[in-house]
C-alpha positions in Angstrom: 75.1 2.5 -6.4 78.8 2.3 -5.8 81.5 -0.4 -5.4 80.6 -0.5 -1.6 77.1 -1.8 -2.5 78.3 -4.7 -4.6 78.2 -8.1 -2.8 78.6 -11.7 -3.9 75.3 -13.0 -5.3 73.8 -16.2 -3.9 74.0 -19.5 -5.8 77.1 -18.5 -7.8 75.3 -15.6 -9.6 78.4 -13.3 -9.4 78.3 -9.8 -8.0 75.0 -8.2 -7.2 73.9 -4.8 -5.7 70.7 -3.4 -4.3 67.3 -4.8 -3.5 65.3 -3.4 -6.4 65.7 -3.0 -10.2 63.6 -1.1 -12.8 64.7 -1.4 -16.4 63.4 -0.4 -19.8 64.4 -2.1 -23.0 63.9 -0.9 -26.5 63.5 -3.8 -29.0 63.6 -3.8 -32.8 60.6 -2.2 -34.5 60.1 0.2 -31.6 58.7 -2.3 -29.1 59.4 -1.4 -25.4 59.9 -3.9 -22.6 59.9 -3.1 -18.9 61.3 -5.2 -16.0 60.8 -4.5 -12.4 61.8 -6.6 -9.4 62.0 -6.0 -5.7 63.5 -8.3 -3.0 60.9 -9.8 -0.8 57.9 -8.8 -2.9 57.0 -12.3 -4.0 53.5 -12.6 -2.6 51.4 -15.7 -2.3 50.4 -16.8 -4.8 53.4 -16.0 -6.9 53.3 -12.6 -8.6 56.4 -13.1 -10.7 55.5 -13.3 -14.4 55.2 -11.7 -17.8 52.5 -9.3 -19.0 52.4 -8.5 -22.7 50.4 -5.5 -23.9 49.6 -5.6 -27.6 47.4 -3.8 -30.1 44.6 -6.3 -29.6 44.8 -7.0 -25.9 46.8 -8.4 -23.0 48.5 -11.8 -22.2 49.3 -12.3 -18.5 51.4 -15.3 -17.4 52.8 -16.0 -14.0 56.1 -17.9 -13.7 56.1 -21.7 -13.6 55.9 -24.8 -15.7 52.3 -25.5 -16.9 50.9 -22.4 -15.2 48.2 -21.1 -17.5 48.5 -17.8 -19.1 45.4 -15.6 -19.6 44.3 -13.6 -22.6 42.0 -10.5 -22.7 41.1 -9.5 -26.2 40.5 -5.8 -25.4 42.6 -3.1 -27.2 41.8 -0.8 -24.3 43.9 -3.0 -22.0 41.4 -3.8 -19.3 38.6 -1.4 -19.4 36.2 -4.3 -20.0 33.7 -4.8 -17.2 33.0 -8.3 -18.5 34.1 -10.8 -15.8 34.6 -13.4 -18.5 37.0 -11.2 -20.5 40.0 -13.2 -19.5 40.4 -16.6 -21.3 42.9 -19.2 -20.1 45.8 -20.2 -22.4 47.2 -23.7 -21.7 49.7 -25.8 -23.7 46.6 -27.1 -25.6 45.4 -23.6 -26.6 43.1 -20.8 -25.7 40.2 -22.0 -23.5 41.4 -25.6 -23.5 42.0 -27.7 -20.4 45.7 -28.2 -19.5 46.8 -31.7 -20.5 50.0 -31.5 -18.5 49.3 -33.0 -15.0 52.6 -32.3 -13.3 53.6 -28.7 -12.9 56.3 -26.7 -11.1 59.9 -28.0 -10.8 58.5 -31.6 -10.7 57.2 -31.2 -14.2 59.4 -28.5 -15.7 62.8 -30.0 -14.9 62.1 -33.4 -16.5 60.5 -31.7 -19.5 63.6 -29.6 -20.0 65.8 -32.7 -19.7 63.6 -34.6 -22.2 63.8 -31.7 -24.7 67.6 -31.5 -24.3 68.0 -35.3 -25.0 65.6 -35.1 -27.9 67.5 -32.1 -29.3 70.7 -34.1 -29.2 69.1 -37.1 -30.9 67.4 -34.9 -33.5 70.4 -32.6 -34.1 68.4 -29.5 -33.3 68.6 -26.7 -30.7 66.7 -27.2 -27.5 63.6 -25.0 -27.0 65.7 -22.9 -24.6 69.0 -22.8 -26.4 72.3 -21.5 -25.2 71.7 -18.5 -27.5 68.4 -17.7 -25.7 70.1 -18.2 -22.3 73.0 -15.9 -23.3 70.5 -13.3 -24.5 68.6 -13.4 -21.2 71.8 -13.0 -19.2 73.0 -10.2 -21.4 69.7 -8.4 -20.7 70.4 -8.6 -17.0 74.0 -7.4 -17.4 72.8 -4.6 -19.6 71.0 -3.1 -16.6 74.2 -3.1 -14.6 76.2 -1.7 -17.5 73.7 1.1 -18.1 73.9 2.0 -14.5 77.7 1.9 -14.5 77.9 4.2 -17.6 74.9 6.3 -16.5 73.6 5.9 -20.1 71.6 3.6 -22.3 73.6 0.7 -23.8 73.3 -1.2 -27.1 73.3 -5.0 -27.3 75.3 -7.0 -27.8 77.3 -5.5 -25.0 80.8 -4.4 -25.6 81.7 -5.3 -21.9 81.9 -9.1 -21.7 82.4 -9.2 -17.9 79.9 -8.4 -15.1 79.8 -4.6 -15.1 79.4 -4.5 -11.3 83.0 -5.7 -11.1 84.1 -2.6 -12.9 82.5 -0.1 -10.4 
């Protein structure tokens, strides 16, 4: 990717480049994280989500407010032939029905606004604080910076601008 590939992102995101990204993150204690995304690969239903592989099984969660996550307690990560191996996880707990009746943006945006108001009233950080948001943005920018430098990068990033602007 070169400067010629960099274009203004939609919705005020800043400069972007390419139609696909594959990234690997190394967290504290040796935990690895992987991110992959490709333009136009959304699928129906939505395939965007998070999959956590742990020492005791897998948690799978598609994106969206009040979407259930699913848990498979199998350290072999899916070799189970038991169709009932996956258990739903809702806001009420594993195997419990979801008490939230409004999902998607219609439920998530008001819930985020309520939490923000309550955080001000209770003098606490919101559930998704500015520190969490900054960390998420920095993870995205770290992919660009790693590409620009052709090397792994440490966080917090030394570069405080969008690295694509420096290509």
